[in-house]
N, C-alpha and C positions, 0 to 999 in steps of 0.2 A: 504494500500500500504506500502511495506517495505521501510526502509530508502534508501537502495541501488536502489530500483526501482524508487523512487521519483527523486533521483539524475540522474539516467540514462535517465529518461524521460526529465528532464530539459536539459541535454546535447544533446539529440536527437532533441528536438525542435530547439535549437540554431544552430545545424548543418544543418538544412533545412530551415533556416530563409528566408522568402520572404514576399511580400505584402499580401499574402493570409493566413498567419499563425496567424492572430490576435487572433482567438478563442483559438488556442493551447497555445499561449502566456498567454492569460488571465487566463487559467486554471492552470498555474504554480504558481500564486501569490495569497496572501491573500488580502482582501479588503483594509487593512491598510498598505500595503507594503511601505517600505522606500527604494528608489533606489538612489545611488550616484555613479557618475563617475567624472573624472577630469573636466568635463564641466557642469555638472548638479546635482541638488539635487531635487528629486521628491518624493512626498508623496501621496499615494493612487493609487489603481489599475487603476481606470478610467483615471487619469492623465497620468500614466505610459503607458497605451495603446495608448493614443493620441501621446505621445512622440515617441513610436515605429512606429506608422502609419506615422507620419511626417518624421521620420528618413528614413523609407523605401520607401517613396513616389517616390523619384528620383533615387534610387539605382538600378543599372543594375544587380549586383550580390552581394550577401552577405551571408557568412556562417562562422561559428566558428568551426575550427578544434580543438577538445579537445585533448590536449597532455598529460594531467594528471588530475586525479580527486581523491579526498579523502574526506571521510565523517566520522565524529566521533560525534555521538549523533545528536544534532540539527544543528551542524556547518559543513560546507563543503567548500572545496577549489577546484577550477577548473582552471587549466592552459590551455590557448588556443592561437591559432593563428587566427586572423580575416583575412579573404579573402574578400576584398571589391573592387567593381568597381563602381565608381560614375563619371558621366560626368564632374563634376566641380572640381574633385580632380585628380592631376597627369595627366591632359589632357586625362582622361578617361582610363588610363592604370590601370591594377589590382594592388592593394596594399596588402601588408602582414604586419600586425601589431601584435606583441606579447603582451599578457596581461594575467590577471587572474581575477577571480571573487571570492569574499568571500560571502558565502551565509549562511543565518540562516533560518532553516525550522521551521514551526509550523505545526506539523502533516506532511502531504505530500505536503504542499505548502510553497513557499518562502515568508518570512515576511520581510527580510532584504537582499538587494542585493547591493554589492559594487564592482565596477569594477576599476581595476588599469591598466593603459596603458599610454604610452607616447603620450600625446595629440599633441605634435609637429609632431611626426612621422605620426600620423593619419591624422591630419588636416592642421596645420599651415605650415608645410614644403611643402605642395602641392598646396597652394594658389599662384596665379601668382606673386604678388609683395612681399608679406610677406614671402613666401617660400624662396626666394633668400636671404633675410635678415637672416632668421632663420638658413639656411644652412651655411651662412658665419659665423654667431656667433658660431655655433657648431664647425666649423673648427678652429676658433680662440681659443676656450676653450680646444678642444681636437683635435689636428692636425691629429690623426689617425682615427677619426670618419668616414671619407669617405671610409676607407678600410673595414669597417664591412658590 
């Protein structure tokens, strides 16, 4: 598989993310993959697959809209917007969170995956009590934050 094809496959799987895509996800990663995001650090493909299964268990809708991707050698960068609907976040209303992934490939599989996104925008701002506090703090630090 070519470098461009491996990255395109990765992006395609995440664009169609749901509870049934576990096998497609599994085929993207090496056995010893290291995954990191603002909330987790995971090592090993089987542990990562359990993380994805748990994450998707209660999700009503989830997909990553890729807005830009670039690959040079074994390294790739993917900019995305996450479209997420979860009954316990934002009272079940759809969320949009911008982020990016830094990937390292070994052959046609990802051996290192690091996601960057605003965890507050994804999670904390949409929890009933904590969300109000986080939004208040953001307005205090950046009064124009509510205009964006």
